[in-house]
C-alpha positions in Angstrom: 0.0 0.0 0.0 1.2 3.5 -0.8 1.2 5.7 2.3 2.9 8.9 1.0 3.4 10.5 -2.4 5.8 13.4 -3.1 5.4 15.4 -6.2 8.2 17.8 -7.3 6.4 20.1 -9.7 8.2 21.7 -12.6 7.2 25.0 -14.1 7.8 23.6 -17.6 8.3 19.9 -18.4 7.7 16.7 -16.5 6.9 16.5 -12.8 8.7 13.9 -10.7 6.8 11.5 -8.3 8.1 9.3 -5.6 5.8 6.9 -3.6 6.6 5.4 -0.2 5.0 2.5 1.6 4.0 2.2 5.3 7.7 1.6 6.2 8.7 4.8 4.4 10.5 2.8 1.7 10.2 3.8 -1.9 7.8 1.6 -3.8 7.3 3.5 -7.0 8.7 6.4 -9.0 7.8 8.0 -12.3 7.2 11.2 -14.2 4.2 12.8 -15.7 3.0 16.0 -17.4 0.0 18.2 -16.8 -2.1 16.6 -19.6 -5.1 14.4 -19.6 -2.9 11.4 -20.2 -0.4 12.4 -17.6 -2.9 13.1 -14.8 -4.7 9.8 -15.6 -1.3 8.0 -15.3 -0.7 9.8 -11.9 -4.1 8.8 -10.6 -3.8 5.1 -11.6 -0.3 4.8 -10.1 -0.9 6.4 -6.7 -4.4 5.1 -5.9 -3.6 1.5 -6.8 -5.1 -1.3 -4.8 -7.3 0.9 -2.7 -4.4 3.2 -1.5 -5.3 6.7 -0.3 -1.9 8.2 0.4 -1.0 11.7 1.7 0.0 13.6 -1.4 2.6 16.3 -0.7 3.3 19.3 -3.0 5.8 22.0 -2.8 4.2 25.3 -4.0 5.9 26.0 -7.3 4.1 28.9 -8.9 0.6 27.7 -10.0 1.8 24.4 -11.3 0.3 22.6 -8.3 -3.2 23.9 -8.9 -4.5 21.8 -11.8 -2.9 18.7 -10.4 -4.4 19.2 -7.0 -7.9 20.1 -8.3 -7.9 17.1 -10.6 -7.0 14.7 -7.9 -9.5 16.2 -5.4 -12.2 16.2 -8.0 -11.6 12.5 -8.8 -11.0 11.4 -5.2 -12.9 13.7 -2.8 -11.5 11.9 0.3 -7.9 12.3 -0.9 -5.4 14.1 1.4 -3.5 16.8 -0.4 -1.0 19.0 1.5 1.4 21.8 0.6 4.6 22.3 2.6 6.8 25.3 3.1 9.8 25.5 0.8 12.1 26.2 3.7 11.2 23.0 5.4 11.7 21.0 2.3 15.2 22.6 1.7 16.2 21.9 5.3 15.1 18.3 5.2 16.8 17.7 1.8 20.1 19.1 3.1 19.9 16.8 6.0 19.1 13.7 3.9 21.4 14.6 0.9 23.8 17.4 1.9 25.9 17.2 -1.3 23.2 16.4 -3.9 20.1 18.1 -5.3 17.9 16.9 -8.1 14.2 16.7 -8.9 14.1 13.0 -7.9 15.7 13.8 -4.5 13.2 16.7 -4.0 10.2 14.5 -4.7 11.6 11.8 -2.3 12.1 14.5 0.4 8.5 15.6 -0.1 7.2 12.0 0.3 9.0 11.7 3.6 7.4 14.8 5.2 4.3 12.9 6.4 6.6 10.5 8.3 8.8 13.2 9.8 6.4 16.1 10.5 2.8 14.8 10.3 1.2 17.2 12.9 2.3 20.3 10.9 0.8 19.2 7.6 -2.4 21.0 6.7 -4.6 19.9 3.9 -4.9 22.2 0.9 -8.0 24.5 1.2 -10.0 24.8 -2.1 -12.0 28.0 -1.7 -15.2 28.6 -3.6 -14.8 30.4 -6.9 -15.9 33.8 -5.6 -13.5 33.6 -2.6 -10.7 32.7 -5.0 -11.6 35.6 -7.3 -11.4 38.0 -4.3 -7.9 36.6 -3.5 -6.6 37.2 -6.9 -8.3 40.6 -7.4 -7.0 41.8 -4.1 -3.5 40.9 -5.0 -3.8 42.5 -8.4 -5.1 45.7 -6.9 -2.3 45.7 -4.4 0.2 45.3 -7.2 -1.4 48.2 -9.1 -1.3 50.4 -6.1 2.4 49.7 -5.7 3.0 50.6 -9.3 1.0 53.9 -8.9 3.0 54.8 -5.8 6.2 54.0 -7.6 5.2 56.2 -10.6 4.3 59.1 -8.2 7.6 58.7 -6.5 9.5 58.9 -9.9 7.5 61.9 -11.1 8.0 63.7 -7.8 11.7 63.0 -7.9 12.0 64.5 -11.4 10.0 67.6 -10.6 11.7 68.2 -7.3 15.1 67.8 -8.9 14.6 70.0 -12.0 11.9 72.5 -10.6 12.4 73.1 -6.9 9.3 74.4 -5.1 7.1 73.6 -8.0 5.1 70.8 -6.4 4.8 72.7 -3.1 3.1 75.5 -5.0 0.1 73.3 -5.6 -2.3 72.5 -2.8 -2.5 69.0 -4.2 0.3 67.9 -6.4 -1.9 65.2 -8.0 -5.0 67.3 -8.6 -6.5 67.5 -12.1 -5.0 71.0 -12.8 -1.6 70.0 -11.4 -1.5 67.0 -13.7 -2.6 69.2 -16.6 0.3 71.6 -15.8 2.8 68.7 -15.7 1.6 67.5 -19.1 1.9 70.7 -21.0 3.5 73.6 -19.1 6.7 72.1 -17.9 8.9 74.7 -19.5 9.3 77.5 -16.9 10.8 79.8 -19.5 7.7 79.5 -21.6 5.4 80.0 -18.6 7.1 83.2 -17.6 7.1 84.4 -21.2 3.3 84.0 -21.6 2.7 85.6 -18.2 0.9 85.0 -15.0 -2.6 85.8 -16.4 -2.3 83.1 -19.1 -1.2 80.6 -16.4 -4.2 81.5 -14.2 -6.6 81.0 -17.1 -5.1 77.6 -17.9 -5.2 76.3 -14.4 -8.8 77.6 -13.8 -10.1 75.7 -16.8 -8.5 72.5 -15.6 -9.7 72.8 -12.0 -12.1 70.3 -10.4 -13.6 70.7 -6.9 -10.6 72.6 -5.5 -11.3 74.5 -2.3 -8.1 76.6 -2.4 -8.3 80.2 -3.8 -7.4 79.8 -7.5 -5.7 83.1 -7.8 -3.4 82.4 -4.8 -2.4 79.0 -6.1 -1.8 80.3 -9.6 0.4 83.0 -8.2 2.5 80.6 -6.2 2.9 78.3 -9.2 4.0 81.3 -11.3 6.5 82.4 -8.7 8.0 78.8 -8.7 8.3 79.0 -12.5 9.9 82.4 -12.4 12.4 81.2 -9.8 13.3 78.1 -11.9 13.5 80.3 -15.1 15.9 82.6 -13.4 18.2 79.7 -12.4 18.1 78.2 -15.9 18.9 81.5 -17.6 21.8 81.9 -15.3 23.2 78.5 -16.3 22.4 78.8 -20.1 26.1 79.0 -21.0 26.5 75.3 -20.1 24.5 74.4 -23.3 22.4 71.7 -21.7 19.3 73.7 -21.1 17.2 74.5 -24.2 13.9 73.8 -25.7 14.9 70.2 -26.5 15.7 69.6 -22.9 12.2 70.7 -21.7 10.5 68.9 -24.6 12.1 65.6 -23.7 11.3 66.1 -20.0 7.7 66.9 -20.9 7.4 63.8 -23.0 8.8 61.6 -20.1 6.5 63.1 -17.5 3.4 62.8 -19.8 4.1 59.2 -20.5 4.4 58.4 -16.8 1.2 60.2 -16.1 -0.7 58.3 -18.8 0.5 55.0 -17.5 -0.3 56.0 -14.0 -3.9 57.1 -14.9 -4.5 53.8 -16.7 -3.4 52.0 -13.6 -5.6 54.2 -11.4 -8.6 53.4 -13.6 -7.9 49.7 -13.5 -7.5 49.8 -9.7 -10.9 51.6 -9.4 -12.6 49.0 -11.6 -11.1 46.2 -9.5 -12.3 48.0 -6.3 -15.9 48.0 -7.7 -15.7 44.3 -8.6 -14.2 43.4 -5.2 -17.0 45.3 -3.4 -19.6 43.4 -5.3 -18.1 40.0 -4.6 -17.4 40.9 -1.0 -21.1 41.8 -0.3 -22.4 38.8 -2.1 -20.3 36.5 0.2 -20.5 38.6 3.4 -23.8 40.5 3.1 -23.8 41.4 6.8 -20.6 43.3 6.3 -19.7 42.7 10.0 -16.0 42.8 9.2 -16.1 46.5 8.7 -17.6 47.0 12.1 -14.1 46.3 13.5 -12.3 49.6 13.9 -9.6 50.0 11.3 -11.1 47.5 8.8 -12.2 49.2 5.6 -12.7 48.8 1.9 -9.2 47.7 1.2 -8.7 45.3 4.1 -12.1 43.7 4.5 -12.0 41.7 1.2 -8.5 40.5 2.0 -9.5 39.2 5.4 -12.6 37.5 4.0 -10.6 35.8 1.2 -7.8 34.7 3.5 -10.0 33.2 6.1 -12.4 31.6 3.7 -14.1 29.0 5.9 -13.5 30.0 9.5 -14.1 26.4 10.7 -10.9 25.2 9.1 -8.9 26.9 11.8 -8.9 25.1 15.2 -8.2 28.1 17.2 -7.1 31.8 17.1 -3.5 30.7 17.7 -3.6 28.4 14.7 -4.9 31.2 12.6 -2.2 33.5 13.8 0.4 30.8 12.9 -1.2 30.5 9.5 -0.9 34.2 8.9 2.8 34.1 10.1 2.3 36.8 12.7 3.7 34.9 15.7 7.3 35.5 16.8 9.9 32.8 16.3 11.2 31.0 19.4 14.7 30.2 20.6 14.7 28.4 24.0 17.3 26.2 25.5 17.4 24.9 29.2 16.7 28.0 31.4 17.4 30.6 28.7 15.0 31.9 26.1 15.5 34.6 23.4 13.0 37.4 23.3 11.9 39.8 20.7 12.5 37.4 17.7 11.1 38.3 14.3 7.7 37.0 13.0 7.7 33.7 11.2 6.0 35.3 8.2 4.8 31.9 7.1 1.5 32.9 5.6 0.3 35.2 2.8 2.1 38.5 2.8 -1.0 40.5 1.7 -2.7 39.3 5.0 0.1 40.7 7.1 0.0 44.0 5.2 -3.8 44.2 5.8 -3.4 43.4 9.5 -0.7 46.0 9.8 -2.9 48.6 8.1 -6.0 47.8 10.1 -4.1 47.7 13.4 -2.4 51.0 12.8 -5.5 53.1 12.0 -8.0 51.5 14.3 -9.5 53.1 17.4 -10.0 50.1 19.7 -9.1 50.7 23.4 -8.1 47.1 23.8 -5.6 47.2 20.9 -4.4 50.6 22.1 -3.8 49.0 25.5 -1.8 46.2 23.9 0.3 48.6 21.9 0.9 50.9 25.0 1.9 47.9 27.1 4.4 46.6 24.5 6.0 49.9 23.9 6.0 51.3 27.5 6.3 48.3 29.8 7.9 45.6 27.6 10.5 47.8 25.9 9.4 47.0 22.4 9.9 49.3 19.4 7.0 50.3 17.1 7.3 47.4 14.7 7.5 44.8 17.5 4.5 46.4 19.3 2.6 46.4 16.0 3.3 42.7 15.7 1.4 42.1 18.9 -1.4 44.3 17.7 -1.6 42.4 14.4 -2.0 39.1 16.3 -4.9 40.5 18.3 -6.4 42.0 15.2 -6.3 38.6 13.5 -8.2 37.1 16.5 -10.9 39.8 16.1 -11.2 39.0 12.3 -11.6 35.3 12.9 -14.1 35.8 15.8 -16.3 38.1 13.8 -16.4 35.8 10.8 -17.1 32.7 12.9 -20.0 34.4 14.8 -21.1 36.6 11.9 -22.0 39.3 14.4 -21.0 42.9 14.7 -17.9 43.8 16.7 -18.4 45.7 19.9 -15.9 48.2 21.3 -14.9 47.5 24.9 -12.3 48.9 27.2 -9.7 46.7 28.9 -12.1 45.8 31.7 -14.7 44.5 29.2 -17.1 47.5 29.5 -18.9 48.4 26.3 -18.0 51.9 25.0 -19.0 54.1 22.2 -16.6 55.2 19.4 -16.4 58.7 21.0 -15.7 57.2 24.4 -13.1 54.9 22.9 -11.3 57.8 21.3 -11.2 59.8 24.5 -10.0 56.8 26.5 -7.2 56.2 24.1 -6.1 59.9 24.2 -6.3 59.9 28.0 -4.6 56.6 28.9 -2.8 55.0 26.0 -0.6 57.7 24.3 3.0 56.6 24.2 5.3 59.5 25.3 7.5 60.9 22.6 10.6 60.4 24.7 9.9 56.7 24.8 9.2 56.5 21.1 12.6 58.2 20.4 14.3 55.8 22.8 12.7 52.7 21.2 13.9 53.8 17.8 17.5 53.1 19.0 18.8 49.6 18.6 20.8 49.7 21.8 19.5 50.2 25.3 19.9 53.8 26.5 23.3 54.5 28.2 22.3 57.8 29.8 21.4 57.3 33.5 19.5 60.6 33.6 17.4 59.5 30.7 16.6 56.2 32.2 15.6 57.9 35.5 13.4 60.3 33.5 11.7 57.4 31.7 11.1 55.6 35.0 9.5 58.7 36.5 7.2 59.1 33.6 6.0 55.5 33.9 5.2 55.5 37.6 1.6 56.8 37.3 0.8 54.4 34.5 2.2 51.1 35.8 -1.2 49.6 36.5 -2.9 50.8 33.4 -1.7 48.2 30.9 -3.6 45.0 31.3 -3.1 41.6 29.8 -4.2 41.3 26.2 -8.0 41.5 26.2 -10.0 39.0 24.2 -12.1 40.1 21.2 -15.8 40.5 21.8 -18.6 40.2 19.3 -22.3 40.9 20.1 
């Protein structure tokens, strides 16, 4: 009987398979391709004589998906698992330190159920709409990164060649500011045509701008006049002429066109995400959690999928990779280790965003305690907040009930009361923030004494991490 199957997937070409019996001895080995014939061959060889082995994949791009879906569709009770690449590499180096091949990798995968069975989790096949949200959320995140990158590039060019230009606009990415960057990027020409012509141009391109048009136009004109003066003074170099500004104008215009295409696509994805999100989660209870909004709610919903597949909040935190690593030996234990980061990166990003902008007194208490009493820096404290935020997300989806704000003693509070409570009790002093930014412990005795004096009145205010509450 075959007990375990390791499949080393190739992005292109044949996949390697190794099968082990109940004694962890190899009993079969072959190759196949992701074709009808290849998948039929795989099915016939691994489910022979009533075998129902554990089938182990290493996530190689999307090569695993068709294979896994085919096997699950044909054998609904089959056990399919994916393992972390780091674990496979570590085990392969232990078994074959000096050799590496696809055959060795597939054999290593097949041995995982015998070596680490309790850590193997079956592959979750989400419904089509959940899977669509997962992919759309990642695509929107990529587009947003591209947009941010383009804005950074455009800003660097404008700030370098035209100092004070962007600061002259109340919003450097407004419709009239973009129109200026597209067609008025030659300060010599702007000064030549005059301030009135610039004011007329910007006024025609304005959309819902609250700033006085004449004041802003004047500031932009002054910035152009200053840049024109500098360029005239350096004209003898021979680099600055109409061709220089024309090439620069062309580059900026192209970047703006590409950025606006990406912005339009991102907006279209946002509409599609919102529709799918409300179809799957019509109660919209996720967005009753402070800090969870239009960007993060679909990510949380798609990452969790079926809440019942997580045994506990700690198992969900482990899945998300937001628990610190451990290093303990005898009576010593290392503290402040980095997160494992074992789960989807987009989930950690969403938890960080939600935890950083929320107004939950319990999370504020956690952050305050980690920063003030436990000596953590901002990122370490946010790691604790992210862990508690993940517990709230899982609890709300399990119960499908709205989240209720409570203080650290469990008393229900309104949003206004929560805001006042945070401002009154859980504001980390700036001195402590500055000190936590340093990698080494403070060496100044006077500063240490000052920090201790500041902490005396607040010693009893930070409680143990409160549990999430839904009503």
